[in-house]
N, C-alpha and C positions, 0 to 999 in steps of 0.2 A: 589157599591162594591169597588174594588181597582182601583186606577188610577196610572199610572207609570209616574214619572218625566222624561221627555225626554230632557229637556234643562239643560245643565250643570250650566248655570247662574241662572236659577230659582231654581234648586234643591239644589245647594251647595253654593249659594251666591258668586259666583266668579265675580269679577269686569271685565269689558271690558278691554282687553289688557293682562290679565293674562293668563298663560298657563293652560287651563282646563284639559288637559290630565294628567299633573303632579298632580294637585289637586284631580282629580277624582279617581286616584289610591288609595287614602287614604280612600275614602268613598264608601261603598257598595251601590248597587241599593236600593233606598227607595221607598216605596209605601205609598199612602195616604188612610186612612180609616176614613171616616166621619170627614174629616178636620184635622185629626191628622196624623203626619208622623211617621211610625214605620217601622223598617227594618224587612224583612221577616224572617231572621235568629232569630231575637229577639222574634218574634211571635212563632216560632217553639220551641225555648228554653223555652219560657213561658209555652207552652203546655206540654213539657216534665216534667217540674217542677210540673205542675198541676196534671198530671197523677200519678207521683211518690208520691206526697203528698196525693192524694186520696187513693192510694193503702195502704200507711202506716197508715193513720188515720182511714180508714174504714175497715181495715183488709180484703181487697178483691183484686182480680186480676184486673188490668186495662190494656187495649190494645191500641196501636196506630193504625192508618191506615197503609197501606203499605208505606214504606219509601224508597227513592232512596239512592244511595251511597252518594250523597251530604248531604242529610238529616241525614244519619248515621254519617257522619263526624261532623256535628253540634252537634249530641248527644254525641259523644266521647269527645267533648270539655267540656261537663257538667258531664262526668262520675264520677269524683272525688266528685263533689258537690252532686250528687245523690247516693253516696255510701251507704247511710243509708237504701236503699231499693234494694233488689236483682232484677235483670232483666235477660231476655233471649231474644235473637233475633232469629226469625225463619221465613222462607218464604214458608214453605210447602215441601221443598226438600233441600238437602244439596247443590244443584247447583244454587239455586235462589240468584239473586242479590238484588231484592226488598224484604225487610223483614218487619215483624211487630215486635214491642217490647212488651213484657209482663212484667209489673212491679209486683213484689211480688214473693215469693218463697214458696215451699211446707213446708219447715221447720218452717217458721214464721206463715203461715196461717193455717196449719194443713190439707190442702186438695190440690189437684192438678186440675187445670182447663186447658184443652187443648186449643191451639190456634184456633180461629174461622176461619179456613181456609179450603176450599174445592177445589179439583181439578176437573175441568169441562172439559169434552171431547166435542170438537166441530169439526164436520166433514161435508163434503158435503152430502146432502140428496141423490143426484144422482151423483155418482162418474164419470160416463161417460160424463156428461154435465158440470162438474166443471172445472174451470180454475185452474192453479197451485196457491195455496194460500200461502201467506207469513205472517210473523209476522205483517207487516203493515196492511194487509187485516183484520186480526182478531182484532187488536187494533182499527182500524178505524171503524169497525162494532160496537164494544162495545161503543166507544165514540159517535157514531151516535145515540145509544139508550139513551144517556144522563147519562151513568154510569160514576161516578167520578173516576179519575185515582187513588185516594188514596184507593179505594176499590178493585183495581186490582193489583195482584202481577205479577210475570213473566208469559210469554206466550212462551211455547216451541212448535215448529212446526216440525213434522216428518211425512213423507208420506202423505202430504196434510191433516193432522189432527192436530188440535191445542189442547194443554193441557194448560188450563188457571187456574191459582191459583187466587182464589177470596175469599173475606170475605163471610163466610158461611151464615151469617144472611141475605144476599141479594139474596139467591138462587132462590126465587120465581120469580125474574125478568127473569130467564132463562127457566122457566118450559115449555113453549110451544110457544115461539116466533120464528118466522122466521125472521132473520135479513136481509136476502138477498135472492135472488132467489134460490141459491144453498146451503144455510146453514140452518141447523136445530140445535138449541142448546139443548143439553141434559144434565141432571144432573146425 
């Protein structure tokens, strides 16, 4: 998978005696994939270009996974380059910070495809035995199941109940699993 360069000297070729802090500010963190060094931002931009091109060439909607604010900032750097295809950002609610991008528009394609996002209610099976649950508890339980972060949107917690925005194509993972002693996931 990915390995992170931790040495300034090894990653950026800084000679002994030079100021690595001054030099490192110029270069973002780099990762190695199968012996090749690629920046994570470049990989993300490449993915945006790929999805926009696929939408334009195949006349179909394409979707990203859930993106963080930093990922969206990376997309906005490409916004002018990708202006040939319309896009919309949505996270399942107007309050969501983590959003998905949909490339393609109803006017160009002749149909509308909704975002593949579902809101899942997660609450303790037995309220009286449950601890007070936080965002961290819900996210930790989901990560423990092996669910990738890019398939999870925002998690809102109110009254010991979690409202989880999730890619709807993976709902079968939640159908009948108890992730913890006091939690039962329901769709």
